[in-house]
C-alpha positions as semicolon CSV with decimal commas, in nm:
position;residue;x (nm);y (nm);z (nm)
1;M;2,379;0,843;0,259
2;K;2,095;0,603;0,331
3;K;1,741;0,729;0,281
4;S;1,462;0,602;0,502
5;F;1,099;0,569;0,406
6;T;0,823;0,687;0,637
7;P;0,474;0,576;0,537
8;L;0,221;0,856;0,506
9;L;-0,048;0,623;0,633
10;Q;0,018;0,527;0,992
11;T;-0,156;0,190;0,979
12;N;-0,055;-0,117;0,781
13;D;-0,394;-0,279;0,840
14;I;-0,500;-0,464;0,527
15;N;-0,858;-0,472;0,663
16;Q;-0,908;-0,106;0,572
17;F;-0,952;-0,214;0,209
18;Q;-1,252;-0,378;0,045
19;P;-1,245;-0,763;0,064
20;E;-1,176;-0,804;-0,309
21;L;-0,878;-0,568;-0,289
22;Q;-0,747;-0,741;0,026
23;Q;-0,745;-1,073;-0,160
24;R;-0,570;-0,922;-0,465
25;I;-0,304;-0,764;-0,243
26;R;-0,235;-1,094;-0,066
27;L;-0,220;-1,293;-0,391
28;N;0,010;-1,042;-0,561
29;M;0,242;-1,026;-0,262
30;R;0,274;-1,405;-0,256
31;K;0,330;-1,406;-0,631
32;Y;0,611;-1,149;-0,619
33;L;0,768;-1,241;-0,286
34;G;0,723;-1,615;-0,306
35;E;0,533;-1,812;-0,046
36;A;0,836;-1,850;0,182
37;H;0,906;-1,475;0,193
38;A;0,546;-1,354;0,221
39;S;0,557;-1,344;0,599
40;E;0,327;-1,116;0,794
41;L;0,614;-0,876;0,868
42;S;0,716;-0,850;0,503
43;M;0,355;-0,810;0,398
44;K;0,302;-0,531;0,652
45;K;0,611;-0,343;0,536
46;I;0,509;-0,366;0,172
47;L;0,147;-0,287;0,251
48;G;0,260;0,026;0,436
49;F;0,447;0,136;0,126
50;A;0,148;0,052;-0,097
51;C;-0,085;0,246;0,134
52;S;0,143;0,548;0,113
53;L;0,149;0,532;-0,267
54;H;-0,230;0,497;-0,269
55;M;-0,265;0,803;-0,044
56;I;-0,032;1,006;-0,269
57;H;-0,224;0,899;-0,580
58;T;-0,559;0,980;-0,415
59;A;-0,433;1,319;-0,301
60;Q;-0,299;1,400;-0,647
61;A;-0,625;1,292;-0,811
62;G;-0,824;1,502;-0,563
63;S;-0,604;1,804;-0,627
64;F;-0,641;1,762;-1,001
65;E;-1,021;1,735;-0,972
66;A;-1,029;2,046;-0,752
67;L;-0,831;2,239;-1,013
68;T;-1,046;2,128;-1,305
69;N;-1,386;2,193;-1,144
């Protein structure tokens, strides 16, 4: 059975991040994917996944802070 991944964040827009983070994301994607494979489509797919992980992490951190305050 094949599982599919649905991003929690509906946009893959890299511009939603601060400029320094945008640059780090682009550099890391090129480093890990290689220049030839770091196409816009691949970057958008991976960015969507990264955004979802970021949203989960932020939500968990917020929940933890709410519980500890």
